[in-house]
C-alpha positions, 0 to 999 in steps of 0.5 A: 063175680068178684074173682072175675072183676079182680082178674079184669082189674089186674089186666087194666093195671098191667096195661096202665103199668101200675106196678103197685096195684098189679102186685097187690092184685096178684097177691090177692089172686094167689090167696083166692087161688089157695082158698079155691084149692083148699075148698076144692070148688070155685069160690062164691062172692061171699067166700072171696070177700072172706079171703079179701077180709083176711088179707086186709086183716093181715095188713092191719096186724102188720101195721100195728107191728110196724108202728112199734118200730116207727117204720113209717114207709112200710105203714104207708105201703100197707095203708095203700094196699088196704085201700086197694083191697077195700075197693072189693069189699062191701060197704061196712055197717055204721057203728050206730046201725051195728048197735041196733042189730046187736040190740035186736039180736039180744032181744030175740036171743035173750042171752043169760051169760057169757056162755051165749056169746058165741051164739049171739055173735053167730046170729049177728054175723048172719045178719051183717053178712060180712059187712061188719068188723067182727072184732068190734062186734065181739067187743060190743057183745062182751060189754053188753053181756057184762 
């Protein structure tokens, strides 16, 4: 399981005295623990991946804020954290592959207006199983519907 792998990697980081990686993994571990408490059960790998994606998204949002104020050191730090977290994420689908999936869903679902956008995105989400950037999916579906 993914959560066990993260714990093992924390132990390795402790032994290697890699303070940066250890702190990132501790933050991740606590986020996973919080989600576990909220859901009242051990998390599946999919749920753990969802937590990791939220952590990456939070850091990307922070990067956007820091760019406004030219805080290069913080941006570099956050990029390193994202790299550290991305190790645990499945490989993302390429944009061309994503376009094919969107096209296939449009053919099968036959959306008629923007009202169908939620249904389309949900269907794409099932197919991509967390391997696609859903904000990009949303943007592409919106363009296609218009």
